[in-house]
A tleap script that builds the chain and sets N, CA, C and O, in Angstrom:
source leaprc.protein.ff14SB
mol = sequence {
  NMET VAL THR LEU LEU THR GLU ARG GLY SER
  PHE GLU VAL LYS ALA ARG ARG VAL GLY GLU
  ASP LEU TRP VAL ASP SER ASP ALA LEU ALA
  GLU ALA THR GLY TRP GLU LEU LYS PRO GLU
  GLY PHE CYS ARG ASP GLU VAL CYS VAL PRO
  LEU PRO ARG GLY ARG GLU SER GLU PHE ARG
  GLN GLY ALA GLU ILE ASN ALA ALA LYS LEU
  TRP ARG HIE ALA GLY GLN PRO ILE VAL VAL
  SER ARG ASP GLY GLU ALA TRP SER LEU GLY
  THR SER ALA ALA LEU ARG THR SER ALA LEU
  GLU SER LEU GLU ALA PRO ASP VAL ALA LEU
  PRO ASP LEU ASP GLY ARG ILE HIE ARG ILE
  SER ASP HIE ARG GLY LYS LYS VAL PHE LEU
  SER THR TRP ALA SER CTRP
}
set mol.1.N position { 8.699 -6.779 -30.430 }
set mol.1.CA position { 9.169 -5.733 -31.319 }
set mol.1.C position { 10.689 -5.636 -31.226 }
set mol.1.O position { 11.272 -5.747 -30.147 }
set mol.2.N position { 11.307 -5.429 -32.372 }
set mol.2.CA position { 12.747 -5.195 -32.413 }
set mol.2.C position { 13.002 -3.969 -33.280 }
set mol.2.O position { 12.149 -3.557 -34.066 }
set mol.3.N position { 14.182 -3.402 -33.124 }
set mol.3.CA position { 14.611 -2.288 -33.956 }
set mol.3.C position { 15.549 -2.831 -35.021 }
set mol.3.O position { 16.558 -3.463 -34.707 }
set mol.4.N position { 15.210 -2.582 -36.288 }
set mol.4.CA position { 16.093 -2.924 -37.392 }
set mol.4.C position { 16.789 -1.651 -37.841 }
set mol.4.O position { 16.135 -0.665 -38.179 }
set mol.5.N position { 18.108 -1.672 -37.843 }
set mol.5.CA position { 18.901 -0.545 -38.319 }
set mol.5.C position { 19.474 -0.928 -39.674 }
set mol.5.O position { 20.242 -1.884 -39.788 }
set mol.6.N position { 19.094 -0.171 -40.704 }
set mol.6.CA position { 19.547 -0.456 -42.062 }
set mol.6.C position { 20.016 0.843 -42.696 }
set mol.6.O position { 19.910 1.912 -42.096 }
set mol.7.N position { 20.532 0.743 -43.908 }
set mol.7.CA position { 20.947 1.950 -44.617 }
set mol.7.C position { 19.761 2.863 -44.905 }
set mol.7.O position { 19.948 4.035 -45.230 }
set mol.8.N position { 18.550 2.341 -44.789 }
set mol.8.CA position { 17.341 3.140 -45.009 }
set mol.8.C position { 16.856 3.837 -43.743 }
set mol.8.O position { 15.984 4.703 -43.812 }
set mol.9.N position { 17.409 3.472 -42.591 }
set mol.9.CA position { 17.004 4.107 -41.343 }
set mol.9.C position { 16.735 3.102 -40.237 }
set mol.9.O position { 17.202 1.963 -40.267 }
set mol.10.N position { 15.971 3.561 -39.268 }
set mol.10.CA position { 15.628 2.747 -38.103 }
set mol.10.C position { 14.150 2.375 -38.193 }
set mol.10.O position { 13.296 3.234 -38.410 }
set mol.11.N position { 13.857 1.079 -38.022 }
set mol.11.CA position { 12.490 0.583 -38.162 }
set mol.11.C position { 12.123 -0.282 -36.969 }
set mol.11.O position { 12.878 -1.179 -36.593 }
set mol.12.N position { 10.971 -0.018 -36.374 }
set mol.12.CA position { 10.434 -0.866 -35.304 }
set mol.12.C position { 9.541 -1.901 -35.979 }
set mol.12.O position { 8.540 -1.555 -36.606 }
set mol.13.N position { 9.911 -3.173 -35.846 }
set mol.13.CA position { 9.150 -4.227 -36.512 }
set mol.13.C position { 8.794 -5.330 -35.536 }
set mol.13.O position { 9.526 -5.602 -34.585 }
set mol.14.N position { 7.661 -5.956 -35.787 }
set mol.14.CA position { 7.270 -7.118 -35.010 }
set mol.14.C position { 8.105 -8.286 -35.515 }
set mol.14.O position { 8.129 -8.569 -36.712 }
set mol.15.N position { 8.780 -8.951 -34.610 }
set mol.15.CA position { 9.665 -10.043 -35.000 }
set mol.15.C position { 9.760 -11.038 -33.864 }
set mol.15.O position { 9.411 -10.748 -32.719 }
set mol.16.N position { 10.241 -12.217 -34.212 }
set mol.16.CA position { 10.510 -13.207 -33.171 }
set mol.16.C position { 11.917 -13.741 -33.376 }
set mol.16.O position { 12.352 -14.014 -34.495 }
set mol.17.N position { 12.608 -13.878 -32.257 }
set mol.17.CA position { 13.981 -14.365 -32.280 }
set mol.17.C position { 13.984 -15.826 -31.863 }
set mol.17.O position { 13.377 -16.200 -30.859 }
set mol.18.N position { 14.680 -16.654 -32.650 }
set mol.18.CA position { 14.858 -18.062 -32.331 }
set mol.18.C position { 16.354 -18.340 -32.459 }
set mol.18.O position { 16.863 -18.532 -33.563 }
set mol.19.N position { 17.051 -18.359 -31.328 }
set mol.19.CA position { 18.500 -18.524 -31.357 }
set mol.19.C position { 19.147 -17.369 -32.098 }
set mol.19.O position { 18.991 -16.213 -31.704 }
set mol.20.N position { 19.881 -17.672 -33.179 }
set mol.20.CA position { 20.539 -16.636 -33.980 }
set mol.20.C position { 19.673 -16.186 -35.154 }
set mol.20.O position { 20.121 -15.403 -35.992 }
set mol.21.N position { 18.444 -16.676 -35.217 }
set mol.21.CA position { 17.544 -16.332 -36.313 }
set mol.21.C position { 16.586 -15.223 -35.895 }
set mol.21.O position { 16.206 -15.121 -34.729 }
set mol.22.N position { 16.205 -14.397 -36.859 }
set mol.22.CA position { 15.250 -13.319 -36.629 }
set mol.22.C position { 14.167 -13.416 -37.696 }
set mol.22.O position { 14.414 -13.145 -38.871 }
set mol.23.N position { 12.968 -13.806 -37.277 }
set mol.23.CA position { 11.843 -13.967 -38.193 }
set mol.23.C position { 11.027 -12.680 -38.232 }
set mol.23.O position { 10.512 -12.227 -37.210 }
set mol.24.N position { 10.915 -12.093 -39.433 }
set mol.24.CA position { 10.270 -10.796 -39.638 }
set mol.24.C position { 9.243 -10.930 -40.762 }
set mol.24.O position { 9.453 -11.692 -41.706 }
set mol.25.N position { 8.134 -10.195 -40.665 }
set mol.25.CA position { 7.143 -10.165 -41.729 }
set mol.25.C position { 7.817 -9.708 -43.022 }
set mol.25.O position { 8.590 -8.750 -43.014 }
set mol.26.N position { 7.527 -10.390 -44.130 }
set mol.26.CA position { 8.204 -10.104 -45.398 }
set mol.26.C position { 8.007 -8.662 -45.860 }
set mol.26.O position { 8.932 -8.066 -46.412 }
set mol.27.N position { 6.816 -8.088 -45.645 }
set mol.27.CA position { 6.582 -6.697 -46.047 }
set mol.27.C position { 7.409 -5.727 -45.214 }
set mol.27.O position { 7.942 -4.749 -45.739 }
set mol.28.N position { 7.518 -5.996 -43.912 }
set mol.28.CA position { 8.318 -5.128 -43.031 }
set mol.28.C position { 9.791 -5.200 -43.412 }
set mol.28.O position { 10.485 -4.183 -43.397 }
set mol.29.N position { 10.274 -6.389 -43.752 }
set mol.29.CA position { 11.672 -6.537 -44.160 }
set mol.29.C position { 11.938 -5.793 -45.462 }
set mol.29.O position { 12.963 -5.125 -45.600 }
set mol.30.N position { 11.022 -5.905 -46.411 }
set mol.30.CA position { 11.179 -5.209 -47.693 }
set mol.30.C position { 11.199 -3.701 -47.489 }
set mol.30.O position { 11.988 -3.002 -48.124 }
set mol.31.N position { 10.339 -3.190 -46.608 }
set mol.31.CA position { 10.311 -1.750 -46.337 }
set mol.31.C position { 11.616 -1.284 -45.695 }
set mol.31.O position { 12.142 -0.228 -46.048 }
set mol.32.N position { 12.134 -2.064 -44.757 }
set mol.32.CA position { 13.337 -1.666 -44.024 }
set mol.32.C position { 14.616 -1.810 -44.846 }
set mol.32.O position { 15.567 -1.055 -44.646 }
set mol.33.N position { 14.648 -2.782 -45.776 }
set mol.33.CA position { 15.900 -3.073 -46.473 }
set mol.33.C position { 15.856 -2.890 -47.989 }
set mol.33.O position { 16.895 -2.683 -48.616 }
set mol.34.N position { 14.671 -2.963 -48.579 }
set mol.34.CA position { 14.570 -2.932 -50.032 }
set mol.34.C position { 14.742 -4.312 -50.647 }
set mol.34.O position { 14.558 -4.475 -51.853 }
set mol.35.N position { 15.093 -5.308 -49.838 }
set mol.35.CA position { 15.276 -6.683 -50.308 }
set mol.35.C position { 13.982 -7.454 -50.076 }
set mol.35.O position { 13.329 -7.291 -49.045 }
set mol.36.N position { 13.619 -8.291 -51.036 }
set mol.36.CA position { 12.435 -9.111 -50.889 }
set mol.36.C position { 12.667 -10.492 -51.494 }
set mol.36.O position { 13.499 -10.672 -52.384 }
set mol.37.N position { 11.915 -11.452 -50.990 }
set mol.37.CA position { 12.037 -12.817 -51.477 }
set mol.37.C position { 11.156 -12.988 -52.702 }
set mol.37.O position { 9.950 -12.746 -52.652 }
set mol.38.N position { 11.772 -13.409 -53.811 }
set mol.38.CA position { 11.071 -13.666 -55.070 }
set mol.38.C position { 11.381 -15.098 -55.481 }
set mol.38.O position { 12.243 -15.737 -54.877 }
set mol.39.N position { 10.692 -15.614 -56.499 }
set mol.39.CA position { 10.979 -16.992 -56.936 }
set mol.39.C position { 12.447 -17.218 -57.304 }
set mol.39.O position { 12.970 -18.318 -57.123 }
set mol.40.N position { 13.116 -16.175 -57.822 }
set mol.40.CA position { 14.516 -16.335 -58.215 }
set mol.40.C position { 15.504 -16.156 -57.061 }
set mol.40.O position { 16.703 -16.379 -57.229 }
set mol.41.N position { 15.000 -15.752 -55.890 }
set mol.41.CA position { 15.861 -15.607 -54.713 }
set mol.41.C position { 15.569 -14.346 -53.927 }
set mol.41.O position { 14.480 -13.779 -54.005 }
set mol.42.N position { 16.563 -13.924 -53.172 }
set mol.42.CA position { 16.508 -12.735 -52.331 }
set mol.42.C position { 16.946 -11.564 -53.208 }
set mol.42.O position { 18.111 -11.499 -53.600 }
set mol.43.N position { 16.029 -10.626 -53.529 }
set mol.43.CA position { 16.293 -9.627 -54.567 }
set mol.43.C position { 16.108 -8.196 -54.084 }
set mol.43.O position { 15.258 -7.894 -53.246 }
set mol.44.N position { 16.942 -7.328 -54.651 }
set mol.44.CA position { 16.802 -5.884 -54.490 }
set mol.44.C position { 17.095 -5.284 -55.851 }
set mol.44.O position { 18.197 -5.429 -56.380 }
set mol.45.N position { 16.112 -4.614 -56.413 }
set mol.45.CA position { 16.191 -4.103 -57.780 }
set mol.45.C position { 16.511 -5.271 -58.710 }
set mol.45.O position { 15.803 -6.278 -58.695 }
set mol.46.N position { 17.571 -5.155 -59.522 }
set mol.46.CA position { 17.892 -6.232 -60.461 }
set mol.46.C position { 18.904 -7.233 -59.913 }
set mol.46.O position { 19.301 -8.152 -60.631 }
set mol.47.N position { 19.328 -7.080 -58.669 }
set mol.47.CA position { 20.293 -7.995 -58.053 }
set mol.47.C position { 19.541 -9.054 -57.236 }
set mol.47.O position { 18.706 -8.719 -56.396 }
set mol.48.N position { 19.844 -10.328 -57.490 }
set mol.48.CA position { 19.218 -11.424 -56.753 }
set mol.48.C position { 20.280 -12.391 -56.231 }
set mol.48.O position { 21.257 -12.695 -56.916 }
set mol.49.N position { 20.066 -12.866 -55.007 }
set mol.49.CA position { 20.926 -13.886 -54.405 }
set mol.49.C position { 20.090 -15.157 -54.330 }
set mol.49.O position { 19.119 -15.208 -53.575 }
set mol.50.N position { 20.452 -16.197 -55.109 }
set mol.50.CA position { 19.677 -17.443 -55.084 }
set mol.50.C position { 19.756 -18.125 -53.724 }
set mol.50.O position { 20.771 -18.044 -53.033 }
set mol.51.N position { 18.669 -18.797 -53.351 }
set mol.51.CA position { 18.638 -19.560 -52.104 }
set mol.51.C position { 18.979 -21.019 -52.390 }
set mol.51.O position { 18.723 -21.512 -53.488 }
set mol.52.N position { 19.557 -21.715 -51.404 }
set mol.52.CA position { 19.881 -23.128 -51.606 }
set mol.52.C position { 18.609 -23.947 -51.845 }
set mol.52.O position { 17.639 -23.837 -51.096 }
set mol.53.N position { 18.629 -24.755 -52.879 }
set mol.53.CA position { 17.465 -25.593 -53.202 }
set mol.53.C position { 17.211 -26.604 -52.086 }
set mol.53.O position { 18.136 -27.193 -51.526 }
set mol.54.N position { 15.918 -26.782 -51.781 }
set mol.54.CA position { 15.529 -27.748 -50.758 }
set mol.54.C position { 15.629 -27.218 -49.342 }
set mol.54.O position { 15.291 -27.927 -48.394 }
set mol.55.N position { 16.092 -25.970 -49.177 }
set mol.55.CA position { 16.242 -25.412 -47.831 }
set mol.55.C position { 15.389 -24.149 -47.654 }
set mol.55.O position { 15.662 -23.330 -46.777 }
set mol.56.N position { 14.364 -24.001 -48.487 }
set mol.56.CA position { 13.534 -22.795 -48.460 }
set mol.56.C position { 12.908 -22.546 -47.092 }
set mol.56.O position { 12.749 -21.394 -46.688 }
set mol.57.N position { 12.548 -23.622 -46.366 }
set mol.57.CA position { 11.889 -23.456 -45.064 }
set mol.57.C position { 12.823 -22.839 -44.021 }
set mol.57.O position { 12.355 -22.331 -43.002 }
set mol.58.N position { 14.127 -22.874 -44.258 }
set mol.58.CA position { 15.074 -22.219 -43.354 }
set mol.58.C position { 15.005 -20.695 -43.508 }
set mol.58.O position { 15.386 -19.951 -42.605 }
set mol.59.N position { 14.511 -20.247 -44.669 }
set mol.59.CA position { 14.486 -18.826 -44.992 }
set mol.59.C position { 13.087 -18.219 -44.956 }
set mol.59.O position { 12.932 -17.018 -44.730 }
set mol.60.N position { 12.064 -19.053 -45.180 }
set mol.60.CA position { 10.699 -18.523 -45.243 }
set mol.60.C position { 9.729 -19.506 -44.631 }
set mol.60.O position { 9.781 -20.706 -44.902 }
set mol.61.N position { 8.833 -18.978 -43.794 }
set mol.61.CA position { 7.740 -19.764 -43.221 }
set mol.61.C position { 6.502 -18.890 -43.273 }
set mol.61.O position { 6.362 -17.949 -42.492 }
set mol.62.N position { 5.611 -19.203 -44.188 }
set mol.62.CA position { 4.418 -18.379 -44.369 }
set mol.62.C position { 4.806 -16.987 -44.822 }
set mol.62.O position { 5.522 -16.825 -45.810 }
set mol.63.N position { 4.329 -15.973 -44.094 }
set mol.63.CA position { 4.637 -14.583 -44.433 }
set mol.63.C position { 5.898 -14.080 -43.736 }
set mol.63.O position { 6.266 -12.913 -43.872 }
set mol.64.N position { 6.559 -14.964 -42.990 }
set mol.64.CA position { 7.761 -14.549 -42.260 }
set mol.64.C position { 9.032 -14.935 -43.010 }
set mol.64.O position { 9.110 -15.989 -43.642 }
set mol.65.N position { 10.018 -14.056 -42.922 }
set mol.65.CA position { 11.330 -14.261 -43.529 }
set mol.65.C position { 12.367 -14.290 -42.418 }
set mol.65.O position { 12.316 -13.476 -41.496 }
set mol.66.N position { 13.305 -15.221 -42.502 }
set mol.66.CA position { 14.404 -15.285 -41.545 }
set mol.66.C position { 15.451 -14.268 -41.995 }
set mol.66.O position { 16.368 -14.595 -42.749 }
set mol.67.N position { 15.304 -13.041 -41.526 }
set mol.67.CA position { 16.159 -11.939 -41.962 }
set mol.67.C position { 17.629 -12.202 -41.652 }
set mol.67.O position { 18.496 -11.920 -42.480 }
set mol.68.N position { 17.915 -12.735 -40.478 }
set mol.68.CA position { 19.310 -12.982 -40.097 }
set mol.68.C position { 19.943 -14.017 -41.018 }
set mol.68.O position { 21.077 -13.834 -41.461 }
set mol.69.N position { 19.239 -15.085 -41.309 }
set mol.69.CA position { 19.784 -16.144 -42.172 }
set mol.69.C position { 19.971 -15.622 -43.597 }
set mol.69.O position { 20.986 -15.906 -44.232 }
set mol.70.N position { 19.002 -14.865 -44.098 }
set mol.70.CA position { 19.136 -14.279 -45.434 }
set mol.70.C position { 20.333 -13.346 -45.504 }
set mol.70.O position { 21.096 -13.372 -46.470 }
set mol.71.N position { 20.494 -12.524 -44.477 }
set mol.71.CA position { 21.589 -11.546 -44.477 }
set mol.71.C position { 22.938 -12.254 -44.488 }
set mol.71.O position { 23.844 -11.885 -45.236 }
set mol.72.N position { 23.053 -13.264 -43.655 }
set mol.72.CA position { 24.310 -14.025 -43.614 }
set mol.72.C position { 24.550 -14.764 -44.929 }
set mol.72.O position { 25.673 -14.802 -45.431 }
set mol.73.N position { 23.494 -15.348 -45.479 }
set mol.73.CA position { 23.607 -16.078 -46.744 }
set mol.73.C position { 24.082 -15.156 -47.871 }
set mol.73.O position { 24.840 -15.575 -48.746 }
set mol.74.N position { 23.634 -13.902 -47.841 }
set mol.74.CA position { 24.017 -12.929 -48.864 }
set mol.74.C position { 25.412 -12.351 -48.616 }
set mol.74.O position { 25.903 -11.557 -49.417 }
set mol.75.N position { 26.053 -12.746 -47.507 }
set mol.75.CA position { 27.396 -12.258 -47.217 }
set mol.75.C position { 27.428 -10.837 -46.686 }
set mol.75.O position { 28.436 -10.141 -46.805 }
set mol.76.N position { 26.320 -10.412 -46.100 }
set mol.76.CA position { 26.226 -9.056 -45.559 }
set mol.76.C position { 26.488 -9.091 -44.051 }
set mol.76.O position { 26.156 -10.074 -43.390 }
set mol.77.N position { 27.075 -8.035 -43.509 }
set mol.77.CA position { 27.335 -8.008 -42.065 }
set mol.77.C position { 26.049 -7.796 -41.263 }
set mol.77.O position { 25.161 -7.047 -41.669 }
set mol.78.N position { 25.975 -8.468 -40.127 }
set mol.78.CA position { 24.820 -8.345 -39.236 }
set mol.78.C position { 25.328 -8.322 -37.800 }
set mol.78.O position { 26.210 -9.093 -37.424 }
set mol.79.N position { 24.756 -7.425 -37.011 }
set mol.79.CA position { 25.132 -7.299 -35.605 }
set mol.79.C position { 23.855 -7.226 -34.787 }
set mol.79.O position { 22.892 -6.573 -35.188 }
set mol.80.N position { 23.844 -7.896 -33.641 }
set mol.80.CA position { 22.671 -7.884 -32.773 }
set mol.80.C position { 23.103 -7.422 -31.383 }
set mol.80.O position { 24.186 -7.769 -30.913 }
set mol.81.N position { 22.254 -6.643 -30.736 }
set mol.81.CA position { 22.552 -6.198 -29.379 }
set mol.81.C position { 22.485 -7.379 -28.416 }
set mol.81.O position { 21.889 -8.408 -28.735 }
set mol.82.N position { 23.080 -7.238 -27.267 }
set mol.82.CA position { 23.100 -8.325 -26.282 }
set mol.82.C position { 21.702 -8.773 -25.892 }
set mol.82.O position { 21.458 -9.962 -25.689 }
set mol.83.N position { 20.780 -7.814 -25.789 }
set mol.83.CA position { 19.419 -8.167 -25.380 }
set mol.83.C position { 18.551 -8.631 -26.556 }
set mol.83.O position { 17.407 -9.039 -26.351 }
set mol.84.N position { 19.081 -8.575 -27.784 }
set mol.84.CA position { 18.338 -9.030 -28.960 }
set mol.84.C position { 17.261 -8.083 -29.429 }
set mol.84.O position { 16.442 -8.451 -30.271 }
set mol.85.N position { 17.242 -6.863 -28.901 }
set mol.85.CA position { 16.190 -5.923 -29.270 }
set mol.85.C position { 16.576 -4.994 -30.410 }
set mol.85.O position { 15.716 -4.295 -30.948 }
set mol.86.N position { 17.854 -4.971 -30.792 }
set mol.86.CA position { 18.311 -4.140 -31.910 }
set mol.86.C position { 19.191 -4.978 -32.828 }
set mol.86.O position { 20.113 -5.658 -32.376 }
set mol.87.N position { 18.895 -4.920 -34.111 }
set mol.87.CA position { 19.634 -5.668 -35.130 }
set mol.87.C position { 20.095 -4.698 -36.206 }
set mol.87.O position { 19.287 -3.952 -36.759 }
set mol.88.N position { 21.375 -4.703 -36.505 }
set mol.88.CA position { 21.914 -3.856 -37.563 }
set mol.88.C position { 22.212 -4.731 -38.771 }
set mol.88.O position { 23.042 -5.638 -38.706 }
set mol.89.N position { 21.527 -4.451 -39.871 }
set mol.89.CA position { 21.715 -5.182 -41.118 }
set mol.89.C position { 22.549 -4.294 -42.030 }
set mol.89.O position { 22.032 -3.363 -42.648 }
set mol.90.N position { 23.838 -4.586 -42.110 }
set mol.90.CA position { 24.764 -3.726 -42.836 }
set mol.90.C position { 24.910 -4.079 -44.306 }
set mol.90.O position { 24.266 -4.989 -44.827 }
set mol.91.N position { 25.779 -3.325 -44.946 }
set mol.91.CA position { 26.110 -3.534 -46.348 }
set mol.91.C position { 27.576 -3.921 -46.427 }
set mol.91.O position { 28.422 -3.296 -45.788 }
set mol.92.N position { 27.876 -4.943 -47.205 }
set mol.92.CA position { 29.246 -5.439 -47.280 }
set mol.92.C position { 30.194 -4.395 -47.864 }
set mol.92.O position { 29.781 -3.499 -48.600 }
set mol.93.N position { 31.461 -4.530 -47.520 }
set mol.93.CA position { 32.486 -3.630 -48.039 }
set mol.93.C position { 32.556 -3.699 -49.563 }
set mol.93.O position { 32.798 -2.684 -50.217 }
set mol.94.N position { 32.345 -4.889 -50.135 }
set mol.94.CA position { 32.397 -5.042 -51.598 }
set mol.94.C position { 31.311 -4.212 -52.278 }
set mol.94.O position { 31.564 -3.576 -53.302 }
set mol.95.N position { 30.091 -4.216 -51.708 }
set mol.95.CA position { 29.017 -3.413 -52.299 }
set mol.95.C position { 29.285 -1.927 -52.124 }
set mol.95.O position { 29.024 -1.139 -53.032 }
set mol.96.N position { 29.799 -1.540 -50.974 }
set mol.96.CA position { 30.146 -0.127 -50.747 }
set mol.96.C position { 31.226 0.319 -51.728 }
set mol.96.O position { 31.150 1.414 -52.284 }
set mol.97.N position { 32.229 -0.528 -51.938 }
set mol.97.CA position { 33.309 -0.202 -52.869 }
set mol.97.C position { 32.755 -0.031 -54.275 }
set mol.97.O position { 33.124 0.905 -54.984 }
set mol.98.N position { 31.876 -0.930 -54.675 }
set mol.98.CA position { 31.262 -0.856 -55.998 }
set mol.98.C position { 30.503 0.459 -56.174 }
set mol.98.O position { 30.588 1.100 -57.222 }
set mol.99.N position { 29.764 0.849 -55.143 }
set mol.99.CA position { 29.004 2.111 -55.210 }
set mol.99.C position { 29.943 3.304 -55.311 }
set mol.99.O position { 29.664 4.252 -56.045 }
set mol.100.N position { 31.060 3.264 -54.578 }
set mol.100.CA position { 32.016 4.361 -54.636 }
set mol.100.C position { 32.684 4.447 -56.002 }
set mol.100.O position { 32.922 5.542 -56.513 }
set mol.101.N position { 32.990 3.290 -56.598 }
set mol.101.CA position { 33.626 3.280 -57.911 }
set mol.101.C position { 32.713 3.832 -58.997 }
set mol.101.O position { 33.186 4.383 -59.991 }
set mol.102.N position { 31.398 3.685 -58.807 }
set mol.102.CA position { 30.464 4.189 -59.809 }
set mol.102.C position { 30.267 5.699 -59.693 }
set mol.102.O position { 29.689 6.323 -60.583 }
set mol.103.N position { 30.746 6.279 -58.604 }
set mol.103.CA position { 30.585 7.708 -58.319 }
set mol.103.C position { 29.118 8.119 -58.228 }
set mol.103.O position { 28.787 9.288 -58.424 }
set mol.104.N position { 28.240 7.163 -57.931 }
set mol.104.CA position { 26.823 7.464 -57.772 }
set mol.104.C position { 26.495 7.501 -56.295 }
set mol.104.O position { 26.699 6.522 -55.576 }
set mol.105.N position { 25.983 8.638 -55.847 }
set mol.105.CA position { 25.665 8.814 -54.428 }
set mol.105.C position { 24.458 7.977 -54.047 }
set mol.105.O position { 23.571 7.756 -54.871 }
set mol.106.N position { 24.414 7.503 -52.794 }
set mol.106.CA position { 23.202 6.807 -52.339 }
set mol.106.C position { 22.030 7.774 -52.360 }
set mol.106.O position { 22.220 8.989 -52.287 }
set mol.107.N position { 20.831 7.243 -52.458 }
set mol.107.CA position { 19.649 8.100 -52.547 }
set mol.107.C position { 19.269 8.630 -51.169 }
set mol.107.O position { 18.426 8.057 -50.479 }
set mol.108.N position { 19.895 9.716 -50.787 }
set mol.108.CA position { 19.641 10.357 -49.494 }
set mol.108.C position { 18.385 11.223 -49.619 }
set mol.108.O position { 18.198 11.907 -50.625 }
set mol.109.N position { 17.533 11.193 -48.604 }
set mol.109.CA position { 16.334 12.032 -48.567 }
set mol.109.C position { 16.423 12.912 -47.326 }
set mol.109.O position { 16.475 12.411 -46.202 }
set mol.110.N position { 16.442 14.239 -47.538 }
set mol.110.CA position { 16.588 15.179 -46.429 }
set mol.110.C position { 15.582 16.314 -46.567 }
set mol.110.O position { 15.227 16.697 -47.681 }
set mol.111.N position { 15.112 16.861 -45.423 }
set mol.111.CA position { 14.181 17.993 -45.491 }
set mol.111.C position { 14.925 19.315 -45.654 }
set mol.111.O position { 16.054 19.469 -45.187 }
set mol.112.N position { 14.268 20.275 -46.331 }
set mol.112.CA position { 14.821 21.627 -46.380 }
set mol.112.C position { 14.302 22.407 -45.173 }
set mol.112.O position { 13.645 21.833 -44.305 }
set mol.113.N position { 14.584 23.685 -45.110 }
set mol.113.CA position { 14.183 24.485 -43.945 }
set mol.113.C position { 12.666 24.593 -43.785 }
set mol.113.O position { 12.175 24.892 -42.696 }
set mol.114.N position { 11.925 24.351 -44.868 }
set mol.114.CA position { 10.466 24.395 -44.809 }
set mol.114.C position { 9.852 23.016 -44.571 }
set mol.114.O position { 8.629 22.875 -44.533 }
set mol.115.N position { 10.711 21.988 -44.409 }
set mol.115.CA position { 10.233 20.640 -44.139 }
set mol.115.C position { 9.941 19.806 -45.366 }
set mol.115.O position { 9.536 18.651 -45.235 }
set mol.116.N position { 10.137 20.362 -46.578 }
set mol.116.CA position { 9.924 19.595 -47.810 }
set mol.116.C position { 11.085 18.625 -47.998 }
set mol.116.O position { 12.249 18.984 -47.820 }
set mol.117.N position { 10.747 17.392 -48.360 }
set mol.117.CA position { 11.762 16.357 -48.551 }
set mol.117.C position { 12.353 16.469 -49.955 }
set mol.117.O position { 11.625 16.613 -50.938 }
set mol.118.N position { 13.674 16.402 -50.034 }
set mol.118.CA position { 14.399 16.406 -51.307 }
set mol.118.C position { 15.264 15.153 -51.359 }
set mol.118.O position { 15.920 14.795 -50.380 }
set mol.119.N position { 15.257 14.502 -52.500 }
set mol.119.CA position { 16.062 13.292 -52.701 }
set mol.119.C position { 17.154 13.570 -53.722 }
set mol.119.O position { 16.953 14.310 -54.686 }
set mol.120.N position { 18.308 12.966 -53.495 }
set mol.120.CA position { 19.394 13.122 -54.456 }
set mol.120.C position { 18.965 12.571 -55.815 }
set mol.120.O position { 19.333 13.119 -56.854 }
set mol.121.N position { 18.182 11.483 -55.806 }
set mol.121.CA position { 17.757 10.880 -57.076 }
set mol.121.C position { 16.916 11.837 -57.921 }
set mol.121.O position { 16.820 11.659 -59.136 }
set mol.122.N position { 16.308 12.845 -57.300 }
set mol.122.CA position { 15.541 13.837 -58.055 }
set mol.122.C position { 16.447 14.691 -58.937 }
set mol.122.O position { 15.974 15.382 -59.840 }
set mol.123.N position { 17.751 14.640 -58.671 }
set mol.123.CA position { 18.715 15.483 -59.387 }
set mol.123.C position { 19.734 14.669 -60.173 }
set mol.123.O position { 20.811 15.174 -60.489 }
set mol.124.N position { 19.407 13.396 -60.498 }
set mol.124.CA position { 20.331 12.545 -61.252 }
set mol.124.C position { 20.731 13.233 -62.548 }
set mol.124.O position { 19.894 13.812 -63.242 }
set mol.125.N position { 22.014 13.164 -62.866 }
set mol.125.CA position { 22.526 13.789 -64.078 }
set mol.125.C position { 22.941 15.229 -63.874 }
set mol.125.O position { 23.489 15.847 -64.787 }
set mol.126.N position { 22.693 15.777 -62.699 }
set mol.126.CA position { 23.080 17.155 -62.387 }
set mol.126.C position { 24.110 17.127 -61.263 }
set mol.126.O position { 24.174 16.171 -60.491 }
set mol.127.N position { 24.892 18.157 -61.183 }
set mol.127.CA position { 25.830 18.249 -60.070 }
set mol.127.C position { 25.071 18.713 -58.833 }
set mol.127.O position { 24.243 19.622 -58.900 }
set mol.128.N position { 25.368 18.071 -57.697 }
set mol.128.CA position { 24.698 18.383 -56.443 }
set mol.128.C position { 25.754 18.666 -55.394 }
set mol.128.O position { 26.705 17.900 -55.242 }
set mol.129.N position { 25.591 19.760 -54.671 }
set mol.129.CA position { 26.492 20.083 -53.557 }
set mol.129.C position { 25.687 19.895 -52.276 }
set mol.129.O position { 24.662 20.547 -52.079 }
set mol.130.N position { 26.147 19.017 -51.422 }
set mol.130.CA position { 25.475 18.722 -50.161 }
set mol.130.C position { 26.375 19.177 -49.043 }
set mol.130.O position { 27.486 18.668 -48.892 }
set mol.131.N position { 25.917 20.127 -48.257 }
set mol.131.CA position { 26.705 20.660 -47.147 }
set mol.131.C position { 26.014 20.298 -45.841 }
set mol.131.O position { 24.814 20.521 -45.681 }
set mol.132.N position { 26.779 19.738 -44.910 }
set mol.132.CA position { 26.222 19.369 -43.619 }
set mol.132.C position { 27.079 19.955 -42.512 }
set mol.132.O position { 28.225 20.343 -42.737 }
set mol.133.N position { 26.519 20.014 -41.327 }
set mol.133.CA position { 27.268 20.458 -40.151 }
set mol.133.C position { 26.642 19.854 -38.913 }
set mol.133.O position { 25.511 19.369 -38.942 }
set mol.134.N position { 27.375 19.889 -37.853 }
set mol.134.CA position { 26.878 19.412 -36.559 }
set mol.134.C position { 27.388 20.354 -35.471 }
set mol.134.O position { 28.495 20.884 -35.564 }
set mol.135.N position { 26.583 20.550 -34.458 }
set mol.135.CA position { 26.964 21.496 -33.401 }
set mol.135.C position { 28.021 20.948 -32.469 }
set mol.135.O position { 28.671 21.726 -31.771 }
set mol.136.N position { 28.221 19.651 -32.426 }
set mol.136.CA position { 29.209 19.108 -31.512 }
set mol.136.C position { 30.583 19.157 -32.096 }
set mol.136.O position { 31.543 18.735 -31.451 }
savepdb mol mol.pdb
quit
């Protein structure tokens, strides 16, 4: 088991490490990142990164996806702990800049005081004021 840290949160997934590669079940990777392998490449929503022809086995073996190789191929930052038990799959500065230029907030999901989950996407097209604080 390893911990995947993504913009979607922290996920405990069954994985195997082979050198600098991290092989993860394709469904677990899709849940943790929103990216999935399709015939046209590595895709999230309408964005796809094509894979090099003839090298598919470097990225996929059965139901497993080489998450580290895909992340690097897509030009996204990746960091692994010394013990290999935690992997952070980041978002590139270019994608973050693009999101900031669009003035569209990421789809944050937070509970209210009664524990009901509210998503920013539920309020698209409306002005939203999000106030946070921390005791430290």
